[in-house]
N, C-alpha and C positions, 0 to 999 in steps of 0.2 A: 847644284844642287848644297846651298848655305845651310850651315847646323849654330845654330845658337846659340851659344852654351854660356847656364845660368852662375853666375858668379857664388863661391861656395854659400856664402854670411845669405844671401836671398832666399836662394834652397831651403838652408837652417833654420832660418827667420820665415818663408813658407809654412814650414815642418806646424813650426810651435805655433803657429796661429790655427792652425786648422786641430793639434791640437788641443787651443782649447778652447775652440770650438765644439769642441765634441765634447768637451770637461763644462761648458754652457749647457748644450744644448741635454743630456747625461743629467746635468743640476736641475734642472728647470724639468724635466720627465718625473725625474725623484717626487721637486718641488707641486707636483700637481696632482703626482699619488698619491704623496701626502697630502694632502688639503682633504679629495674624495676618500678617503681611510676616515682623518681624520672627523667628518663627516657622516661617513656608515656609522661609527662606529654610537652608542642608543647610553645613555649614563641612565645603568639600570639598579644604581644602588638610591638603594629607601626611595623604593618605588610607595609610589601613594596609589592604591590597589583599590580602594573605593568607589563604588558605581563605575568598577570596569567589566568587559566580559572576557572569557577568553575560547575564543579560533583556537584549530587544528588545524596543519596542512604538510603535504604534501612537491612535492613539487620534485624528487632528486635528492642529488647533493645536498645536506640539508647547510655546509656552509653559504653558498648560492644565498640557496630559500631565507635564510636571517637574515642574510645580509639586503637583500630586497627588501622583506618588510620593517625590518632598523628603518627603513627610510621615509615614512609614509607618517608624517603630523596621527596625531589621535596613540598612531601604538608605543603601546610603554614598556615591553618586556617583550624580549624575545627568545626563550627559548629553545635551542636542537638538543635531538630525542629519539626513540625510538616510540614506536605501536604500531596494534595493530597486527600482532605476531601474539609467539605460544610460548616462546624463550620467557619464564616469570621473574631471569636476571641477563639478558642484553644485556650485550658490550658490541666494544666498534668490532669487534674483529668476527666478533663469532655471525654476529648481521649483514657484511658484508657478504657470506660466506651465504648467503641468500636461503639459506636452513634458515631460520626465525620466525618466518613469517612478517618476524616489522619492516613497517617502512623506513627511514630515512625521515624524519620530521618539525620539525616545528607548532610549541606550543607560543599560543601570544593573545598577551590584555592588552587589551586594547577599550580608549573609552569611545564608546559611543556615541555618545552624545560628540563629537571631535572625528571621530569616522566610524564609518556604517561595518555592515555586516554583509554587505552585499556592494560597498566599494572593496572588501577583503576581497571573496569572487573573483570581480573583476581583473584586481592588483593577481593575483590568482593564479587566472588562468592566461592574460597572457605574458608570462613573466616563464609561462616553459611551452615546451607541446604536450598540449593533450591529447594527444589523438594518438600519442608514441608506449603501445606496451611494453613497463617494467623495460627501458630504458628512458636515461637525456643523454639527447651524446654524442661518449665515448663510456658512461654508467652503462653498465646492463644489468639486471636479476630484478626481483620481487623486491627486490628491498631502496630501489630506483624506481615504485609505482606513482602515478597522478594517485591522488585520493582526496577525498578531504573527509575528517575524521571528525561530524556534524556535536552539538551537544543540549540539543534541543530542539526543539521541532519549529517552529520558528528558521532553525536556521539549516533543519534537512532539506526544508521546502524550496527554501530563498535556493540555495543551493542541483534542487532538484532540476528550480525553473529555468534557474539561468544557463545549465547544461542545456539543456528542449528548445534552448532561443536562440542558442548559438552553436548546435545543431546545424538550426531550421535555416539560420542567417546564413550556412557555410559558405561561412570564415576559413574555413575547413574543408580542402578533399577529400578528407579522410572525419569518419565517426570519430566522435569525444571514446576514451577508454578509461578515464577518470571515476572513479571506483567515490563511493558517496554512502557508507560509510560509523552506525553511533559507537563515539569516540566508545573504545574502549583506555585502559589505560596506560599513563603516559610515563615515561622512564626517559627523565633528563641526562640523555650524555655524558661521556666522560665530560672533566671540567679542560681538556683545553679542548674541543671544539663549541665551546660558548666563546661566540664571540669571536669566531678563525678567523674571518677576513678582515675585519682595522687590526688584530694582532698577531697576522703574519698576510703584508700587503704582500710581500717581496717574494716567498713562495710559490715557484712556480705556476698553482692550478687560479692559484691566486690571482696574478700580473696576470694574467692571460685567460684564464675562465670566465671568473666570478667577477671583474674590474669593468671590462665593457660589456657585459650585460648587465652591469648598474647603476652602468652610464645610460646604454642604451634606456632600461625600462625612467631612467630617472628624462630622462627628454620626453615621458610617451608621456608619468604620471607628474611633472613638472605643480604642473597647482595644487599637488596634494600632500607632495612633503612636505617637512620639518624641517619648521624654520633652522638656520645654522645659526650658531652664534657666534 
């Protein structure tokens, strides 16, 4: 048996090439993530709210909900917060215990001439599992419930119609458990929760949960995404 011996300088050269290749791969991956994150960031400074309307949704973790809805054309502003509970001064720590009654949700300011409430409902239902009661993935508790907080009768009727039609379609093997209720007071979450995905792309949950979910959402709603600058 003949054993081929690789000269030491050849071996070192091969090792260097592997390291460079990995570094380039990591750099390319980070560049793609930075590009995706930049496109997810919505400029919410000095937003003109004239002729806009408000919608409020909960699809589990509000970091995910915010990142998804901010990508849609016509959405002017998205605020992460809490609603639907009994605590008059909710904070993240208390809401996470599931004892405040509040759901993690987002308040969406949108231009109805660009994106309709029906479009937002479609995005809502298709961006999470509306058949999962009080949980989304590993996030478990009433604070992660699927919920639509309507602001007027038109939103209520559209939400109920969309839920009924989706249930009837058989798109899901289990019944839709989304709560549809009149919007109570909305409490904005702490500042560090706002634009969380855009500000923390390398955080574990953002990189491994939100980024893939957002990428999948954009492929489905590519015709309704806001234009990238």
